[in-house]
C-alpha positions as CSV (number, residue, x, y, z in Angstrom):
1,M,0.2,0.0,0.2
2,V,2.7,2.2,1.1
3,K,4.6,1.5,-2.1
4,Q,1.4,2.2,-4.2
5,S,1.2,5.7,-2.5
6,L,4.8,6.7,-3.4
7,R,4.3,5.3,-7.1
8,I,1.3,7.7,-7.5
9,L,3.3,10.6,-5.9
10,Y,5.8,10.3,-8.1
11,G,3.8,10.0,-11.1
12,V,2.0,13.5,-9.8
13,L,5.2,15.0,-9.1
14,L,6.5,13.9,-12.9
15,L,3.2,15.7,-14.2
16,C,4.0,18.8,-12.4
17,I,7.2,19.1,-13.5
18,A,6.7,18.5,-17.4
19,S,4.1,20.8,-17.4
20,R,6.7,23.7,-15.8
21,N,9.5,22.3,-18.4
22,P,9.3,24.5,-21.6
23,M,11.0,21.3,-23.8
24,V,8.1,19.5,-23.1
25,A,5.4,22.2,-24.6
26,Q,7.9,22.0,-27.5
27,T,6.9,18.6,-28.3
28,A,2.8,19.5,-28.1
29,P,0.9,18.3,-31.1
30,P,-0.1,20.7,-33.6
31,S,-3.1,22.8,-33.0
32,N,-6.0,22.4,-35.1
33,Q,-6.5,26.8,-34.4
34,P,-6.0,28.5,-37.6
35,L,-3.5,31.2,-37.3
36,Q,-4.3,34.5,-39.1
37,I,-1.5,36.1,-40.9
38,Y,-2.2,39.4,-42.9
39,I,-1.4,39.4,-46.4
40,T,-1.3,41.4,-49.7
41,A,-2.4,41.0,-53.4
42,S,-1.2,42.5,-56.2
43,G,-1.5,42.3,-60.0
44,K,-0.9,44.3,-62.8
45,D,0.3,48.2,-62.8
46,D,0.3,47.4,-59.0
47,S,-3.6,47.3,-58.7
48,P,-4.9,44.9,-55.7
49,P,-7.2,42.1,-57.4
50,I,-9.4,39.9,-54.8
51,P,-7.4,36.9,-54.4
52,T,-9.6,33.7,-54.3
53,L,-9.1,31.3,-51.2
54,S,-9.4,27.9,-53.7
55,K,-6.4,29.4,-56.1
56,L,-4.1,30.2,-53.0
57,K,-1.7,27.4,-51.7
58,G,1.0,27.8,-48.1
59,A,3.3,26.0,-47.5
60,I,5.3,25.9,-44.1
61,D,8.7,24.8,-44.3
62,K,8.3,23.6,-47.7
63,H,5.5,20.8,-46.4
64,D,1.5,21.9,-47.0
65,A,-0.5,24.2,-44.8
66,Q,-4.0,23.8,-44.6
67,L,-5.9,27.3,-45.6
68,T,-9.2,27.7,-44.1
69,S,-10.2,31.3,-44.5
70,L,-10.0,34.4,-46.4
71,R,-11.1,37.9,-45.6
72,A,-11.0,41.3,-46.2
73,A,-9.1,43.1,-43.3
74,N,-10.2,46.5,-43.6
75,A,-12.7,45.7,-40.7
76,D,-10.1,45.3,-38.2
77,K,-8.9,48.1,-36.0
78,M,-5.5,48.9,-37.4
79,R,-2.1,50.3,-35.0
80,F,0.6,51.9,-37.4
81,A,3.9,53.6,-37.5
82,L,4.6,56.3,-40.2
83,L,8.2,56.3,-40.5
84,V,9.8,59.3,-42.4
85,D,13.5,59.6,-43.2
86,A,14.9,62.8,-42.4
87,S,18.3,62.1,-43.3
88,N,20.2,64.3,-45.5
89,S,19.7,62.3,-48.9
90,E,15.9,63.4,-48.6
91,T,16.9,67.1,-47.8
92,N,15.3,68.0,-51.8
93,Q,12.3,66.6,-51.3
94,A,11.8,67.7,-47.4
95,A,8.7,69.8,-48.4
96,S,7.0,67.1,-50.6
97,I,7.7,64.0,-48.3
98,R,6.2,66.2,-45.5
99,E,3.1,66.8,-47.1
100,T,2.9,63.4,-48.4
101,A,3.4,62.0,-44.6
102,V,0.1,64.3,-43.5
103,Q,-2.0,63.1,-46.2
104,L,-1.0,59.2,-45.2
105,F,-1.8,59.9,-41.9
106,Q,-4.9,61.4,-42.7
107,G,-6.4,58.3,-45.3
108,L,-4.9,55.8,-42.3
109,L,-7.1,57.2,-39.4
110,E,-9.6,56.3,-40.6
111,Q,-12.2,53.6,-38.8
112,G,-10.9,54.4,-35.2
113,N,-7.2,53.3,-36.4
114,E,-4.6,54.5,-34.3
115,G,-1.0,56.0,-35.8
116,Y,2.6,57.0,-34.4
117,L,5.0,59.5,-36.0
118,L,8.8,58.3,-36.2
119,V,11.3,60.6,-37.9
120,F,14.2,59.3,-38.0
121,N,18.1,59.6,-39.2
122,E,20.8,58.0,-37.2
123,Q,18.6,58.4,-34.4
124,V,14.7,58.0,-34.0
125,F,12.5,60.5,-33.0
126,T,9.0,59.3,-31.9
127,S,5.6,60.6,-30.9
128,S,4.7,59.3,-27.3
129,K,1.4,58.7,-28.0
130,P,-0.9,57.7,-30.9
131,L,-2.0,61.2,-32.7
132,Q,-4.6,63.0,-33.8
133,L,-4.3,64.2,-37.5
134,S,-4.4,68.3,-35.8
135,E,-0.9,67.2,-34.5
136,V,0.6,65.6,-37.1
137,R,1.5,68.4,-39.1
138,Q,3.5,70.2,-35.7
139,A,4.8,66.6,-34.4
140,L,6.6,65.9,-37.9
141,E,8.2,69.6,-38.1
142,S,9.3,69.0,-34.7
143,G,10.6,65.8,-35.5
144,V,12.9,67.0,-38.4
145,R,13.9,69.7,-36.2
146,Q,15.3,67.1,-33.5
147,A,16.8,64.7,-36.4
148,H,18.9,67.9,-37.7
149,E,19.9,69.5,-34.6
150,C,21.3,65.9,-32.8
151,V,24.1,66.1,-30.7
152,K,26.6,64.6,-33.1
153,P,26.8,64.7,-36.7
154,C,23.4,62.4,-38.1
155,G,22.9,62.4,-41.9
156,G,23.0,58.4,-42.4
157,S,20.0,57.0,-42.4
158,A,19.1,54.1,-40.1
159,I,16.4,52.3,-41.5
160,N,16.7,49.2,-40.2
161,D,17.0,50.4,-36.9
162,A,13.9,52.2,-37.4
163,I,11.9,49.2,-38.5
164,A,13.2,47.5,-35.6
165,F,12.1,50.1,-32.8
166,A,8.8,50.8,-34.3
167,S,7.9,47.1,-34.0
168,Q,9.3,46.2,-30.6
169,K,8.7,49.5,-28.7
170,I,5.1,50.7,-30.5
171,L,3.6,47.3,-32.5
172,N,4.7,44.8,-30.6
173,K,2.0,41.7,-29.8
174,L,2.2,42.0,-26.0
175,G,1.5,45.7,-25.9
176,N,-1.3,45.5,-28.6
177,P,-3.3,42.1,-27.4
178,E,-6.6,43.8,-29.1
179,T,-5.3,44.9,-32.2
180,P,-3.8,42.3,-34.2
181,R,-3.3,44.5,-37.4
182,R,-0.4,46.6,-37.1
183,V,1.4,47.8,-39.8
184,I,4.8,50.1,-40.4
185,I,4.5,52.5,-43.3
186,L,8.1,53.6,-44.5
187,I,9.0,57.2,-46.7
188,S,13.0,56.9,-47.8
189,D,14.8,56.5,-50.6
190,G,15.7,52.9,-49.5
191,E,19.8,53.8,-48.8
192,D,20.7,52.5,-45.2
193,N,24.4,53.2,-44.0
194,A,23.8,53.9,-40.8
195,S,22.0,51.2,-38.9
196,K,23.6,48.7,-36.3
197,I,21.3,45.8,-37.5
198,N,21.4,44.3,-40.9
199,L,18.3,43.9,-42.4
200,S,17.5,39.9,-42.1
201,E,17.7,40.9,-38.4
202,A,15.1,44.1,-38.6
203,L,12.8,42.0,-40.8
204,E,12.7,38.8,-38.0
205,I,11.7,41.0,-35.2
206,A,9.1,42.5,-37.7
207,I,7.9,39.1,-38.6
208,R,8.2,38.0,-34.8
209,E,5.8,40.8,-33.7
210,G,3.3,40.3,-36.9
211,V,4.1,44.1,-38.4
212,S,3.6,44.3,-42.2
213,I,5.6,47.3,-43.8
214,F,4.4,49.3,-46.6
215,S,7.2,51.5,-47.9
216,L,7.3,54.6,-50.7
217,Q,10.8,55.1,-52.1
218,T,12.0,58.7,-52.3
219,G,14.8,60.7,-53.4
220,T,16.4,58.2,-56.1
221,S,16.8,60.7,-58.6
222,E,19.8,61.8,-56.8
223,M,21.2,57.9,-56.9
224,G,23.5,56.2,-59.1
225,S,21.7,53.6,-61.3
226,S,23.0,50.7,-59.6
227,E,22.4,52.5,-55.9
228,A,19.1,53.3,-57.0
229,R,18.5,49.6,-57.9
230,F,19.5,48.5,-54.5
231,A,17.6,51.0,-52.8
232,K,14.5,49.5,-55.0
233,R,15.1,46.3,-54.5
234,F,16.0,47.2,-50.4
235,L,12.3,48.3,-49.9
236,E,10.7,45.6,-51.8
237,L,12.6,43.1,-49.6
238,A,11.4,44.7,-46.7
239,S,7.6,44.6,-48.0
240,L,7.2,41.7,-49.7
241,D,8.9,39.4,-46.8
242,T,6.6,40.7,-44.2
243,G,2.9,40.8,-46.2
244,G,3.2,44.4,-47.5
245,Q,3.9,46.0,-50.9
246,S,6.4,48.8,-52.0
247,F,5.7,51.8,-54.3
248,R,8.2,53.8,-56.5
249,P,6.5,56.6,-57.5
250,K,7.8,59.3,-60.2
251,R,6.4,62.0,-57.9
252,V,6.2,61.0,-54.4
253,E,3.0,62.9,-53.6
254,E,1.7,60.2,-56.5
255,G,2.5,57.4,-53.6
256,V,-0.4,58.4,-51.5
257,S,-3.0,56.8,-53.5
258,L,-1.3,53.6,-54.3
259,L,-0.2,52.9,-50.4
260,L,-3.6,54.0,-48.9
261,D,-5.3,51.1,-51.7
262,A,-3.0,48.3,-50.9
263,I,-3.0,48.8,-47.1
264,H,-7.4,49.2,-47.3
265,K,-7.3,46.1,-49.1
266,Q,-5.1,43.7,-46.9
267,W,-6.6,40.1,-46.5
268,V,-6.9,38.0,-43.6
269,L,-5.7,34.3,-44.5
270,G,-6.4,31.3,-42.0
271,V,-3.2,29.0,-41.5
272,V,-3.7,25.6,-39.9
273,P,0.3,24.3,-39.6
274,S,1.1,20.5,-39.6
275,Q,4.2,21.3,-37.7
276,V,4.3,21.0,-33.8
277,H,4.0,24.6,-31.9
278,D,7.8,25.2,-30.7
279,Q,8.4,28.7,-29.9
280,K,10.1,29.2,-33.3
281,M,10.1,30.5,-36.4
282,H,9.2,28.3,-39.9
283,D,9.8,29.8,-43.6
284,L,6.0,30.1,-44.9
285,S,5.4,30.4,-48.3
286,V,1.7,31.6,-50.2
287,K,1.1,31.6,-53.6
288,S,-1.7,31.9,-56.2
289,S,-2.0,30.0,-59.1
290,E,-4.7,32.9,-60.7
291,K,-2.8,34.5,-63.3
292,N,-1.1,37.6,-62.8
293,V,-2.0,37.6,-58.9
294,Q,1.1,38.0,-56.9
295,I,0.9,37.6,-53.1
296,S,3.0,39.4,-50.4
297,A,3.1,37.1,-47.3
298,P,5.3,37.3,-44.0
299,G,8.1,35.1,-45.0
300,R,8.0,33.2,-42.1
301,I,5.8,32.1,-39.2
302,F,6.2,32.2,-35.4
303,L,4.8,28.6,-34.1
304,E,3.8,29.8,-30.3
């Protein structure tokens, strides 16, 4: 009888230890609950088409993933961070960039959305709270002034650092439990020459926090052809690898309607992984078999 009681007690202790052991949690079976990811569809001339669920195929680590649902994301309240590059490379277009930023902020505040403003060069200057439209222009001018009056020479551009800062400090999952839709809008020439981290590290942070990046490229007329191509590809990677989209209009003001249209026409895709939830990042791929429909989805997914 005593031995039997000891065996029961020993079993209870093992269960208690297992429940506290994170390694045990990593071997839990796959969840049947779909994970929701935000995607963007684009077609000819950057027009946003309506994707069809039956035409989409998803894979995680090259293994088929079940896609369960597809709906428009516009009904989801959005929290966003508008990142404006104030480095020396943007001075010739400063007035146009500031006006574009104000128009974007106005368009993004619809339907109860909330937004922060970040102005950056080698440092990041951010609003301490979500802004009303009446506060945006003053905050933008203040941020640019701080960027140009920083203690040390701050003519460089730290795009990767700004993406990481916005993702970790403002748009993180933990701090926004009731706002799953979180977006960075980046206005920059795409030339990063001052970041402490590389693009892969910045995108890893954004993807882990569930943040999509939409970008508007400016200032390429002052670059050489190879620099301009590299900067364009830089912004495309940042956007396409997070479920967003990148635009390069002839005039920066022309990008307002393109960006707003793409953001307002995001989609929410339900994905059921076949893998165990191991608290790790896994490669994700979402493609459409429809002609001329390109899907931008996060390049990785975190299985919590």
